C-alpha positions as semicolon CSV with decimal commas, in nm:
position;residue;x (nm);y (nm);z (nm)
1;M;-0,698;-0,466;0,758
2;G;-0,959;-0,300;0,936
3;L;-1,337;-0,345;1,011
4;F;-1,507;-0,606;0,765
5;D;-1,164;-0,738;0,666
6;S;-1,137;-1,105;0,567
7;V;-0,981;-1,326;0,831
8;K;-0,633;-1,406;0,737
9;G;-0,546;-1,767;0,643
10;S;-0,292;-1,999;0,752
11;N;-0,039;-1,902;0,473
12;T;0,066;-1,575;0,643
13;S;0,405;-1,444;0,770
14;S;0,529;-1,428;1,083
15;E;0,362;-1,083;1,159
16;G;0,029;-1,229;1,044
17;M;-0,021;-1,077;0,705
18;R;-0,039;-1,267;0,394
19;P;0,314;-1,241;0,181
20;S;0,342;-1,030;-0,100
21;P;0,155;-1,149;-0,406
22;V;0,441;-1,096;-0,611
23;R;0,704;-1,236;-0,404
24;E;0,805;-1,509;-0,647
25;F;0,882;-1,253;-0,903
26;L;1,049;-0,970;-0,715
27;G;1,166;-1,155;-0,414
28;Q;1,118;-1,099;-0,039
29;E;0,934;-0,776;0,049
30;L;1,150;-0,529;0,252
31;Y;0,837;-0,371;0,424
32;A;0,490;-0,507;0,469
33;I;0,241;-0,272;0,599
34;D;-0,126;-0,391;0,702
35;C;-0,349;-0,110;0,592
36;R;-0,691;-0,048;0,598
37;G;-0,876;-0,259;0,307
38;A;-0,529;-0,334;0,159
39;N;-0,186;-0,433;0,211
40;L;0,121;-0,206;0,106
41;Y;0,447;-0,406;0,034
42;V;0,768;-0,249;-0,041
43;H;1,015;-0,445;-0,263
44;E;1,355;-0,359;-0,368
45;N;1,236;-0,169;-0,682
46;A;0,868;-0,169;-0,653
47;V;0,561;-0,114;-0,408
48;V;0,285;-0,339;-0,426
49;I;-0,084;-0,241;-0,304
50;D;-0,258;-0,589;-0,242
51;K;-0,635;-0,537;-0,204
52;T;-0,707;-0,916;-0,215
53;G;-0,939;-1,006;0,043
54;G;-0,915;-0,653;0,158
55;G;-1,278;-0,609;0,337
56;L;-1,618;-0,609;0,255
57;W;-1,574;-0,368;-0,052
58;N;-1,322;-0,581;-0,203
59;L;-1,475;-0,919;-0,126
60;G;-1,394;-1,176;-0,384
61;D;-1,135;-0,964;-0,547
62;N;-0,803;-1,116;-0,601
63;N;-0,589;-0,800;-0,743
64;F;-0,269;-0,638;-0,682
65;K;-0,098;-0,326;-0,836
66;V;0,273;-0,314;-0,872
67;I;0,428;0,050;-0,914
68;P;0,791;0,050;-1,020
69;F;0,993;0,313;-0,824
70;K;1,097;0,472;-1,154
71;S;0,727;0,509;-1,234
72;I;0,638;0,731;-0,927
73;I;0,657;1,082;-0,991
74;A;0,500;1,183;-0,665
75;I;0,389;1,064;-0,322
76;Q;0,143;1,226;-0,105
77;A;0,115;1,121;0,251
78;K;-0,046;1,186;0,583
79;L;0,103;0,969;0,853
80;K;-0,044;1,096;1,165
81;S;-0,372;1,290;1,255
82;T;-0,563;1,328;1,558
83;V;-0,907;1,297;1,377
84;L;-0,858;1,112;1,031
85;N;-0,659;0,808;0,932
86;G;-0,320;0,857;0,759
87;Y;-0,288;0,753;0,396
88;I;-0,012;0,724;0,146
89;E;-0,107;0,788;-0,231
90;F;0,152;0,724;-0,544
91;E;0,127;0,939;-0,840
92;T;0,275;0,798;-1,164
93;A;0,337;0,933;-1,483
94;N;0,046;0,961;-1,728
95;S;-0,190;0,791;-1,486
96;P;-0,522;0,921;-1,405
97;L;-0,401;1,097;-1,105
98;S;-0,180;1,315;-1,305
99;I;-0,419;1,410;-1,583
100;G;-0,685;1,501;-1,387
101;S;-0,917;1,202;-1,314
102;D;-1,202;1,184;-1,077
103;K;-1,131;1,136;-0,704
104;A;-1,313;0,790;-0,692
105;E;-1,006;0,658;-0,931
106;R;-0,773;0,858;-0,704
107;T;-0,841;0,704;-0,386
108;S;-0,885;0,331;-0,506
109;E;-0,623;0,286;-0,752
110;N;-0,262;0,403;-0,606
111;S;-0,336;0,458;-0,228
112;V;-0,379;0,283;0,101
113;I;-0,525;0,398;0,417
114;L;-0,311;0,356;0,712
115;S;-0,464;0,174;1,037
116;G;-0,451;0,429;1,314
117;T;-0,177;0,276;1,532
118;E;0,153;0,422;1,617
119;E;0,314;0,096;1,499
120;R;0,171;0,148;1,137
121;Y;0,261;0,512;1,132
122;Q;0,623;0,396;1,239
123;Q;0,618;0,123;0,974
124;A;0,510;0,365;0,719
125;K;0,751;0,607;0,788
126;E;1,058;0,358;0,742
127;A;0,899;0,227;0,422
128;L;0,874;0,578;0,279
129;Q;1,253;0,658;0,386
130;Y;1,322;0,340;0,184
131;I;1,107;0,478;-0,119
132;F;1,228;0,822;-0,082
133;D;1,607;0,717;-0,102
134;H;1,538;0,542;-0,428
135;I;1,312;0,771;-0,637
136;C;1,485;1,137;-0,523
137;K;1,831;1,038;-0,647
């Protein structure tokens, strides 16, 4: 999860990540991406942004956000850059993003910052393809 991120506990999956916080409700996650300050999980019909233990700024937080595919009206993504890290941002109907809220709300609520590795970008690309296949039909 990046600099100042908490050490992952013993209840992690085979890839060293914590399991999705909603696994018991939504079933096994199909994609799990270790992002900076948060984790992104893609389930069969929803994405989950888990900021639990997500670094210095989220220290002590135990929160996550579930966004059903049917609520996603737009996705903004930057998968690769030479200077900046990539990101994925989900916009939902009637969310602060779609009605013109401030940028602080935008960057913290519905987005994740990708760690700058080729593996993370490839995972994000595969997860986005799955999401696009479900929301663009």
